[in-house]
N, C-alpha and C positions, 0 to 999 in steps of 0.2 A: 670358580676357576682359581688360577694362581694369582696371588697378590704379593706385591713387594712392599713390605711394611716395617715399622719399627715401633719401639716403646718410648714415648716422650715423658713418662712419669715413672717414678720408682715405687713399686707396690710391695707389700710384705711377701707376696708369692709371685715370683718372676718366672715360674715354670711355664713351659708352653701349654701344658694341659690345664693349668690354673688360669692362664690368661685367655686362651682360645680353646675352650673345651669342644667347640663344634668343628674345629679344623679336621680335615680328612687326610692330612699329610704331616710328616715331620716338619720342623722348622729348619731351614737350610740357610747357612751363611756361606761365605766363599773365601777360599785361600788360593792365591794365584799359582801356587805349586801343587796343591792337592785337589783343587776343584771345589765342588759343593760339599759341605760338611754339615752333618746333622748336629743340632744343638737342642738339648732338653731345657736349658735355662737361657732366657733372653737377657741381653745386656743393653744398657743405655748406650746409644751411639752406634749400634750395629743395625744393619738392615738384614731382613730375613724374607725368604720365600715361604709362603704358607698357602695351602689350597683349601677351598671351601666348596660345598656342594650347593650353596644358595647365597643370595644377597642378604647381608645382615649387618647390624651395627653392634660393636662391642664397646661398653663403657667401663672406664677404669677410675678408681679413686686412689690417688697416691701423691707423692712428693714431686712437683713439677721441676724440671731442669731447664734453666734458661741459658746456661752457658756450658758448652761441651767442647772438650779437646779430645778429638777422636784419633787414636793411634791408627796409622795406615802403613802398609808395607808396599814396597815397590811392585808396580803392576796394578791390576784391577782390584778395587775394594768395594764392599757393600757397606754403606754407612746409614745411620739413622738421623732423623731431624731432631731439633729441640722442641720445647713446649710451644714456642711462638715461631711463626714462619720467619725464615732468614733469606733475604734476597741473595741470589747467587753472586751478585756484584759486590756483596759485603763479606763474602767468605775469604778467609786468609789461611795460609799454611805456614807451618814451621818445619824445616827451613822455608823461607819464602821462595816461590817460583817452582815448586815441585809438581804442581797440578798440570797434567798433560792433556786432559780431556774436558769437555763439558760435563755437567752433572746430568745423568740420565735417570728419569723415572720410567715406570712401566705402565702404559695404558693401551693394552692390546698391541703391544710393540713398544720398543724403546723410544722415548721422546726426550729431547733436551729440556731441562727444567730452567725456569727463570727464578724460582725460589724453592726452598726446601720446606715442605709443609709437615706439620706434626702428624704422627701416625704413619708416615710413608717412609719407604726405604729408597736409596739412590746409589747409583754406581758412580765411581770416579777413578780415574787412572792417575797414578803418581810416579815420578821418576826415581824416587828413593824413599826409604823409610822416614817417617816424620809424623806430624799431626795435622789434621784438618780442624780449624777453629771456627766454631759456630757461636757467635755472640748475638743475642737478641737486642742489645744496645750497640749500635755500630755507627761509625762516622759516615757522613754523607758522601765522602769521596769514594770513588770506585776502587775496589781492590785491584792491585796489579797482578795478583795471582791467577785471575780467572782466564780461562781459555774460551774464546768464542770462535766457532767454525761457521763462517757465513755461508748461507745458501742463497743463490740467485734463482728466483722463480722462472727466469727465462732459460735456464739450463734444460737440456733434454732430460726427460724424466720417464722412468718405467714405473707405472702404477700397478701394484698387485693388490687385489681385493678378494678375500675368500667369502664363503657362503654366510659367515657370521658378520659380514661387513667390516672385518678387520682390514685395514688398509696400510700399505707401506709405499713410500716413494723413494726410489733409488735414482740418483742423479749422475749425469755425465758432464764433464767439463774439461777444458784444456789443461794440460799439465802445469802451465804457468799459474793457474788459479788454484791448484791443489796446495794451498798454503797450510792447511791443517792436516791432522792425521786422518780425520773422518772415520775413525774406528769405532765400532759398536762394542758394547760390553759382551761378556761371554753369553753364549746361547742359554736361554732360560731352561728350566726343567721340562722334561717331556710332558706335553699337554698344554704348554703355554705358546701361543702364536708367536712366530718370529720369521721374518723374511730379510735376507741380506745378500750382498755379493759374497762369493765363496771365500774371499780374502778377509771377511769379517768387517767390511767397510760399507758405507751407504753412499759414497761418491766415488766414481771411477774415472779413469783417463779416457777421454772421448776418442783418442787415437788408437785404442786397443782394437784388435780385430774381432774379438768376441768377449762376451761377459757371461760368467757362470753365476747363477742365482740359486741359493739354497732355500728350500721351503720346509719349515719346521712346524709341525702340529697345526697345519692349515686345514680348514674344512672345505671340501670340494662340493660344487665346482668352484674353480678359481678363475678370476678374470685378469687378463693382462692387457694393459693399454699403454700406448706410446703417445707422448705429447712433447711438443717443441722440437721434434725431429725434422729433418729435411724431407726430400722426396724419395729417399732411398727405401729399398725393400729389405726386410730382415727375416731371417729364418729363426723360428722359435722351436727348439726341439729338446729332447731329453738328454742330449749330450753323448749318446751312444749310438749315433747314426740314425736317429729318428725311428728306431725299431718299436718304441713304445708310443711316441708322440712326435709329430712334425707338422708345423703350420707356418705360413708366411704372414707377416704383419707389417703394416705401414703406419705412418703418423696419423693419429686421430682415430685409428680403428682398434677394435677390441677382439681378443681371442679368448674363448672360454675353454678351460681344461676340465674334463670330467674324470680323467683317469687318476684315481687316488694312489696309484703305484708310484707316481712321480714325487721325488724329493729334490731333484735338481733340474734346472732348466738352463739352456744355453741360448743366448741371443747373439746372432752373428749377421753382419751385413752381407747381403746377397748382391753380387755383381751380375747384372743381366747382360748377356752378350747381345751384340747388335745384329748378328746373323747366325744361321745354322752352321755348325762346324763338326766335322768328324776328324779327330786327331789320329796320328799314327800310334799304334799300340806301343807300349813300353813295358819291359824291354822287348826288343825284336832284333834277332831271334830270341825265343824264350824257351824256358824249360823249368817247371811244367806250366807256370801261370804267367799271365801278363795283364796289364791294365789297359782298358779301352776307355778313352775319354771323349765326351762330345758336349756340344753347347746348343742350348735351345733359347731362342729369343722370345718365346711365348710358350704358354702351356700347350702341350701336344700329346696326342696318343702316339706312343713310340713302340716300334718293334725292332729289336736288335738280335740278329741271328748269325750263326756260324755255318759256313759251307766248306765242303772239301773241294779238291781240285776238279772233281767231276760235276760240281754244281749242286751236289746233294746237301740238303740242310741236315746238319748233325746236332744242332743245339739252338735253343732260343733262350737268350739271356734276359731279355726284357720284352714284355708284351702288356703294357698298361699305360694309363695316363701319368704324365710327369710334368712337374712345374718348370717354368722358365728358370734358366741358370746353367751352371756348369756341373756336369755329372761324370761319374766314373764307375765302372763295373769291372770286376775281376773275372777273367776266363781261365779255367783250369783245364789243361790238356793232358792230365795224367793218364787217361785211358786211351789216348790217341797215339798213333805212330808219327814219326818224324815226317815232315813234309810241308807243302804250301797249303795254307787255308785262307779263307776270305771271311771278313765280317762286314755285314750290311745293315745299315740303319734306315728305317722308313718312317715318315710321318705323312699326314695328309697333304702336306705342301712341299716335301723335300725328301730326298733319299741320297745315299752315298755308299760307296763300297771301297774297302781297302784290303790290301794283301798283307799277310803275316806268315812267319816261318816258325814252326816248332822243330827244335833241334835237340835230340836226345843223345 
């Protein structure tokens, strides 16, 4: 599959074909303005995406590089490591203080790195043009340039796992604890697993009403699990009204998604009403359509029908099992004449009827 790698030695032939003849893709680096860019010649200090069709080892003989000053531009940059590993805590920048993110490697998803290892590529975000300095001889004191975005394992977490056991954890926390940017690097090339919030972050504000999750190159079935949540119930759907997928999920439980058509999911807290309720339609009078809202404190078999003034049934809007929660359905009276109509809801334990007026 896709690998994020770099060249830590200088060889006579630095072409992609000469270095990695078994690669089945071009070598791609990144520019924050242009996106992914194909490169035929690899450079020291740069990170590259390369794809292979099997696990293999490549050996190189060349001049090792123990100290690299890597030019970076404002925004996200793909950089390469030196010949020896460099702890993230020892990395500096010029000018000082321009580093805005952790250093991210790729291991079936982006992972913050504690050190930069030879042969691997890494993402970093900077606030302005400058250089990232990798020295394999470094002082024992910790660099002041490094960004650390702390994660508390007690935070509510959405765990996404695909059929290849690629796993991503997306966290929620109070806005007062969102001290970092918690932004992920750009989405990998097509075919590389990636899961994130739609705003490209991996931590979100817990006070938000809903959370949209994007699924990129996942292998189905996909498992969704909630941990460290309260007793609330959440709806998990495709974000377009549940027409493709809709399920409820609670803390400690798991939902399995088999529909490979999904690339976006929405997690939204569900407020369960305490009693059955049928609201007055709105607008009323209406022309030609109106919304009918009702509340179910429990899962119920629901029938919602429309009657004319003579008590004759003229339409059935709902006749199926429905989950507990608040619901709404649109009634279109385009084919009806002006007048008084009634809408009636029935479950095994409750029924109610209300009047509405169509005025053309």
